[in-house]
N, CA, C and O atoms as CSV, one atom per row, in Angstrom:
chain,resi,resn,atom,element,x,y,z
A,1,UNK,N,N,159.185,88.655,-9.348
A,1,UNK,CA,C,158.063,89.046,-8.522
A,1,UNK,C,C,157.804,88.774,-8.106
A,1,UNK,O,O,157.742,87.650,-8.602
A,2,UNK,N,N,157.210,88.675,-6.858
A,2,UNK,CA,C,157.739,87.082,-6.172
A,2,UNK,C,C,155.666,86.518,-6.083
A,2,UNK,O,O,154.821,87.401,-6.230
A,3,UNK,N,N,155.296,85.255,-5.877
A,3,UNK,CA,C,154.097,85.281,-6.114
A,3,UNK,C,C,153.206,85.202,-4.852
A,3,UNK,O,O,153.821,84.823,-3.855
A,4,UNK,N,N,151.855,85.483,-4.667
A,4,UNK,CA,C,151.033,86.194,-3.795
A,4,UNK,C,C,150.889,85.337,-2.511
A,4,UNK,O,O,150.492,84.286,-3.014
A,5,UNK,N,N,150.921,85.228,-1.875
A,5,UNK,CA,C,150.645,84.122,-0.365
A,5,UNK,C,C,149.470,83.757,-0.834
A,5,UNK,O,O,148.579,84.363,-1.430
A,6,UNK,N,N,149.631,82.476,-0.408
A,6,UNK,CA,C,147.734,81.938,-0.917
A,6,UNK,C,C,147.583,80.688,0.488
A,6,UNK,O,O,148.082,79.578,0.307
A,7,UNK,N,N,146.975,80.956,1.631
A,7,UNK,CA,C,146.005,80.381,2.024
A,7,UNK,C,C,144.673,79.855,2.390
A,7,UNK,O,O,143.797,80.153,1.579
A,8,UNK,N,N,144.277,79.111,3.458
A,8,UNK,CA,C,143.197,78.546,3.502
A,8,UNK,C,C,142.614,79.121,4.058
A,8,UNK,O,O,143.122,79.507,5.111
A,9,UNK,N,N,140.687,79.724,3.650
A,9,UNK,CA,C,139.896,80.364,4.420
A,9,UNK,C,C,139.248,80.168,5.578
A,9,UNK,O,O,138.039,79.996,5.421
A,10,UNK,N,N,139.556,80.139,6.476
A,10,UNK,CA,C,138.880,79.550,8.036
A,10,UNK,C,C,138.026,79.557,7.817
A,10,UNK,O,O,137.847,78.354,8.010
A,11,UNK,N,N,136.593,80.087,7.349
A,11,UNK,CA,C,135.610,79.654,7.031
A,11,UNK,C,C,134.601,78.554,6.223
A,11,UNK,O,O,133.505,78.119,6.575
A,12,UNK,N,N,135.454,78.255,4.913
A,12,UNK,CA,C,134.594,77.176,3.994
A,12,UNK,C,C,136.403,76.360,3.458
A,12,UNK,O,O,136.609,75.327,2.820
A,13,UNK,N,N,137.106,77.065,3.876
A,13,UNK,CA,C,138.682,76.500,3.345
A,13,UNK,C,C,138.758,76.749,1.865
A,13,UNK,O,O,138.186,75.707,1.542
A,14,UNK,N,N,138.949,77.163,1.047
A,14,UNK,CA,C,138.598,77.416,-0.057
A,14,UNK,C,C,139.966,78.182,-0.055
A,14,UNK,O,O,140.397,78.284,1.094
A,15,UNK,N,N,140.922,78.853,-1.175
A,15,UNK,CA,C,141.997,78.882,-1.432
A,15,UNK,C,C,141.744,80.912,-1.137
A,15,UNK,O,O,140.718,81.385,-1.625
A,16,UNK,N,N,142.732,81.905,-0.352
A,16,UNK,CA,C,142.361,82.814,0.007
A,16,UNK,C,C,143.750,83.235,-0.134
A,16,UNK,O,O,144.765,82.618,0.187
A,17,UNK,N,N,143.569,84.949,-0.928
A,17,UNK,CA,C,145.136,85.474,-1.576
A,17,UNK,C,C,145.317,85.981,0.146
A,17,UNK,O,O,144.316,85.704,0.807
A,18,UNK,N,N,146.409,86.653,0.908
A,18,UNK,CA,C,146.616,86.858,2.519
A,18,UNK,C,C,147.253,87.929,1.902
A,18,UNK,O,O,148.268,88.219,2.536
A,19,UNK,N,N,147.021,88.875,0.600
A,19,UNK,CA,C,148.146,89.703,0.241
A,19,UNK,C,C,147.254,90.906,0.853
A,19,UNK,O,O,146.083,90.531,0.784
A,20,UNK,N,N,147.321,92.103,1.381
A,20,UNK,CA,C,146.875,93.603,1.452
A,20,UNK,C,C,145.941,93.488,-0.291
A,20,UNK,O,O,144.984,94.230,-0.067
A,21,UNK,N,N,145.805,93.099,-1.414
A,21,UNK,CA,C,144.683,93.479,-1.502
A,21,UNK,C,C,143.502,92.495,-1.792
A,21,UNK,O,O,142.505,92.619,-2.502
A,22,UNK,N,N,143.959,91.456,-0.987
A,22,UNK,CA,C,141.931,91.490,-0.950
A,22,UNK,C,C,141.451,91.694,0.561
A,22,UNK,O,O,141.778,91.145,1.614
A,23,UNK,N,N,140.512,92.739,0.230
A,23,UNK,CA,C,139.562,93.091,1.516
A,23,UNK,C,C,139.732,92.654,2.245
A,23,UNK,O,O,140.074,93.155,3.316
A,24,UNK,N,N,139.484,90.865,1.871
A,24,UNK,CA,C,138.619,90.164,3.299
A,24,UNK,C,C,139.435,89.241,3.941
A,24,UNK,O,O,139.165,88.487,4.875
A,25,UNK,N,N,140.602,89.416,3.241
A,25,UNK,CA,C,141.357,88.691,3.848
A,25,UNK,C,C,141.690,88.236,5.090
A,25,UNK,O,O,142.576,89.015,5.443
A,26,UNK,N,N,141.471,87.241,6.196
A,26,UNK,CA,C,142.043,86.139,6.284
A,26,UNK,C,C,140.966,85.323,5.036
A,26,UNK,O,O,141.229,84.279,4.439
A,27,UNK,N,N,139.950,86.017,4.921
A,27,UNK,CA,C,138.766,85.009,4.199
A,27,UNK,C,C,138.948,85.147,2.701
A,27,UNK,O,O,139.484,86.118,2.166
A,28,UNK,N,N,138.415,84.003,2.019
A,28,UNK,CA,C,138.704,84.853,0.401
A,28,UNK,C,C,136.729,85.192,0.084
A,28,UNK,O,O,136.014,84.639,-0.751
A,29,UNK,N,N,136.367,86.214,1.050
A,29,UNK,CA,C,135.655,86.242,0.167
A,29,UNK,C,C,134.650,86.911,1.225
A,29,UNK,O,O,134.358,86.326,2.268
A,30,UNK,N,N,134.094,88.288,0.861
A,30,UNK,CA,C,132.880,88.998,2.044
A,30,UNK,C,C,132.072,88.230,2.163
A,30,UNK,O,O,132.538,88.008,3.280
A,31,UNK,N,N,131.056,87.390,2.087
A,31,UNK,CA,C,130.326,86.126,2.388
A,31,UNK,C,C,131.136,85.664,3.587
A,31,UNK,O,O,130.560,85.889,4.652
A,32,UNK,N,N,132.438,85.019,3.702
A,32,UNK,CA,C,132.843,84.609,4.227
A,32,UNK,C,C,133.147,85.450,5.735
A,32,UNK,O,O,132.806,85.175,6.886
A,33,UNK,N,N,133.535,86.007,5.458
A,33,UNK,CA,C,133.766,87.501,6.508
A,33,UNK,C,C,132.656,87.872,7.153
A,33,UNK,O,O,132.774,88.702,8.054
A,34,UNK,N,N,131.620,87.447,6.895
A,34,UNK,CA,C,130.539,88.221,7.538
A,34,UNK,C,C,129.799,86.935,8.115
A,34,UNK,O,O,129.261,86.896,9.222
A,35,UNK,N,N,129.847,85.986,7.285
A,35,UNK,CA,C,129.557,84.495,8.351
A,35,UNK,C,C,130.687,83.912,9.849
A,35,UNK,O,O,130.309,82.963,10.536
A,36,UNK,N,N,131.460,84.332,10.025
A,36,UNK,CA,C,132.658,84.030,11.149
A,36,UNK,C,C,131.879,85.096,11.940
A,36,UNK,O,O,131.277,84.848,12.984
A,37,UNK,N,N,131.963,86.660,11.181
A,37,UNK,CA,C,131.330,87.672,12.157
A,37,UNK,C,C,129.733,87.407,12.594
A,37,UNK,O,O,129.684,87.898,13.721
A,38,UNK,N,N,128.883,87.071,12.393
A,38,UNK,CA,C,128.110,86.389,12.636
A,38,UNK,C,C,127.910,85.767,12.944
A,38,UNK,O,O,126.680,85.739,12.923
A,39,UNK,N,N,128.578,84.279,13.712
A,39,UNK,CA,C,128.933,83.706,14.725
A,39,UNK,C,C,129.570,84.248,15.950
A,39,UNK,O,O,129.129,84.107,17.091
A,40,UNK,N,N,130.475,84.778,15.662
A,40,UNK,CA,C,131.129,85.576,16.522
A,40,UNK,C,C,129.912,86.697,17.676
A,40,UNK,O,O,129.861,86.601,18.903
A,41,UNK,N,N,129.347,87.351,17.096
A,41,UNK,CA,C,127.888,88.019,17.309
A,41,UNK,C,C,127.363,86.804,17.928
A,41,UNK,O,O,127.857,86.598,19.037
A,42,UNK,N,N,126.548,85.978,17.557
A,42,UNK,CA,C,126.312,85.024,17.765
A,42,UNK,C,C,126.652,84.486,19.288
A,42,UNK,O,O,125.871,84.162,20.183
A,43,UNK,N,N,127.887,84.504,19.269
A,43,UNK,CA,C,127.967,83.935,20.458
A,43,UNK,C,C,128.361,81.745,20.585
A,43,UNK,O,O,128.442,80.948,21.520
A,44,UNK,N,N,128.476,81.660,19.200
A,44,UNK,CA,C,129.016,80.161,18.341
A,44,UNK,C,C,130.161,79.588,19.196
A,44,UNK,O,O,130.420,78.501,19.711
A,45,UNK,N,N,130.981,81.345,19.083
A,45,UNK,CA,C,132.908,80.992,19.623
A,45,UNK,C,C,132.764,80.633,20.866
A,45,UNK,O,O,131.837,79.824,20.904
A,46,UNK,N,N,133.261,80.840,22.055
A,46,UNK,CA,C,133.836,80.575,23.813
A,46,UNK,C,C,134.759,79.857,24.052
A,46,UNK,O,O,135.195,78.722,23.866
A,47,UNK,N,N,134.985,80.902,24.570
A,47,UNK,CA,C,137.052,80.479,25.040
A,47,UNK,C,C,136.584,79.726,26.779
A,47,UNK,O,O,136.029,80.303,27.714
A,48,UNK,N,N,136.931,78.683,26.718
A,48,UNK,CA,C,136.180,77.881,28.920
A,48,UNK,C,C,136.623,78.377,29.390
A,48,UNK,O,O,137.752,78.762,29.084
A,49,UNK,N,N,135.748,78.823,30.898
A,49,UNK,CA,C,136.945,79.053,31.639
A,49,UNK,C,C,136.924,78.202,32.656
A,49,UNK,O,O,135.989,77.404,32.722
A,50,UNK,N,N,137.951,78.202,33.649
A,50,UNK,CA,C,137.992,76.778,35.059
A,50,UNK,C,C,137.616,77.846,35.905
A,50,UNK,O,O,138.125,78.967,35.930
A,51,UNK,N,N,136.561,77.355,36.690
A,51,UNK,CA,C,135.884,77.812,37.516
A,51,UNK,C,C,136.461,77.251,39.479
A,51,UNK,O,O,136.444,76.072,39.833
A,52,UNK,N,N,136.698,77.885,39.987
A,52,UNK,CA,C,137.291,78.382,41.413
A,52,UNK,C,C,136.181,77.318,42.074
A,52,UNK,O,O,134.975,77.401,41.842
A,53,UNK,N,N,136.741,76.381,42.872
A,53,UNK,CA,C,136.185,75.207,43.317
A,53,UNK,C,C,135.617,76.372,44.727
A,53,UNK,O,O,136.152,77.452,44.976
A,54,UNK,N,N,134.105,75.608,45.680
A,54,UNK,CA,C,133.708,76.707,46.691
A,54,UNK,C,C,135.227,76.711,47.711
A,54,UNK,O,O,135.489,77.817,48.184
A,55,UNK,N,N,136.521,75.202,48.174
A,55,UNK,CA,C,137.316,75.895,49.155
A,55,UNK,C,C,138.304,76.835,48.422
A,55,UNK,O,O,139.261,77.122,49.140
A,56,UNK,N,N,138.337,77.429,47.109
A,56,UNK,CA,C,139.196,78.183,46.772
A,56,UNK,C,C,140.360,77.634,45.588
A,56,UNK,O,O,140.797,78.307,44.655
A,57,UNK,N,N,140.629,76.544,45.849
A,57,UNK,CA,C,141.247,75.182,45.058
A,57,UNK,C,C,140.714,75.180,43.490
A,57,UNK,O,O,139.608,74.684,43.279
A,58,UNK,N,N,141.427,75.689,42.453
A,58,UNK,CA,C,141.565,75.296,41.327
A,58,UNK,C,C,140.956,74.076,40.801
A,58,UNK,O,O,141.583,73.018,40.753
A,59,UNK,N,N,140.051,74.169,40.505
A,59,UNK,CA,C,139.716,72.304,39.406
A,59,UNK,C,C,140.219,72.574,38.583
A,59,UNK,O,O,140.412,73.756,38.296
A,60,UNK,N,N,140.815,71.139,37.563
A,60,UNK,CA,C,141.555,70.776,36.935
A,60,UNK,C,C,140.474,70.868,36.071
A,60,UNK,O,O,139.266,70.713,36.250
A,61,UNK,N,N,141.158,71.156,35.074
A,61,UNK,CA,C,140.119,71.606,33.098
A,61,UNK,C,C,140.408,69.362,33.221
A,61,UNK,O,O,140.919,68.555,33.997
A,62,UNK,N,N,139.922,69.360,32.350
A,62,UNK,CA,C,140.116,67.676,31.085
A,62,UNK,C,C,140.902,67.386,30.840
A,62,UNK,O,O,141.771,68.247,30.707
A,63,UNK,N,N,141.217,66.136,30.611
A,63,UNK,CA,C,142.267,66.331,30.032
A,63,UNK,C,C,142.231,66.131,28.166
A,63,UNK,O,O,143.239,66.199,27.463
A,64,UNK,N,N,140.974,65.906,27.710
A,64,UNK,CA,C,140.013,65.433,26.510
A,64,UNK,C,C,139.449,67.060,26.124
A,64,UNK,O,O,138.333,67.290,26.589
A,65,UNK,N,N,140.124,68.281,25.286
A,65,UNK,CA,C,139.913,68.450,24.850
A,65,UNK,C,C,138.146,68.289,24.794
A,65,UNK,O,O,137.510,68.528,25.821
A,66,UNK,N,N,137.635,67.989,23.887
A,66,UNK,CA,C,136.466,67.416,23.472
A,66,UNK,C,C,135.411,67.800,24.964
A,66,UNK,O,O,134.285,68.262,24.781
A,67,UNK,N,N,135.848,67.590,26.143
A,67,UNK,CA,C,135.469,67.716,26.995
A,67,UNK,C,C,134.894,69.089,27.573
A,67,UNK,O,O,133.875,69.252,28.245
A,68,UNK,N,N,135.797,70.004,27.143
A,68,UNK,CA,C,135.980,71.092,27.293
A,68,UNK,C,C,134.599,71.703,27.182
A,68,UNK,O,O,133.997,72.438,27.965
A,69,UNK,N,N,134.189,71.111,25.775
A,69,UNK,CA,C,132.931,72.399,24.584
A,69,UNK,C,C,131.636,71.564,25.905
A,69,UNK,O,O,131.048,72.252,26.739
A,70,UNK,N,N,131.553,70.877,25.850
A,70,UNK,CA,C,130.535,70.061,27.515
A,70,UNK,C,C,129.990,71.493,28.430
A,70,UNK,O,O,129.354,71.353,29.475
């Protein structure tokens, strides 16, 4: 018998079983799963877009990833 795969919960960082026996995988619990879902619903997770300049040329994204969050 093999040991269960264990990962880190993306919400709280606690150990989480990654097997099908964990109904909330990759989360450790229903609470963490719902907190993550709530963040998606409230728009806290976004993907930054690169807008086109007025003359049709692409604007270069910032080199520092922290600048993309502003």
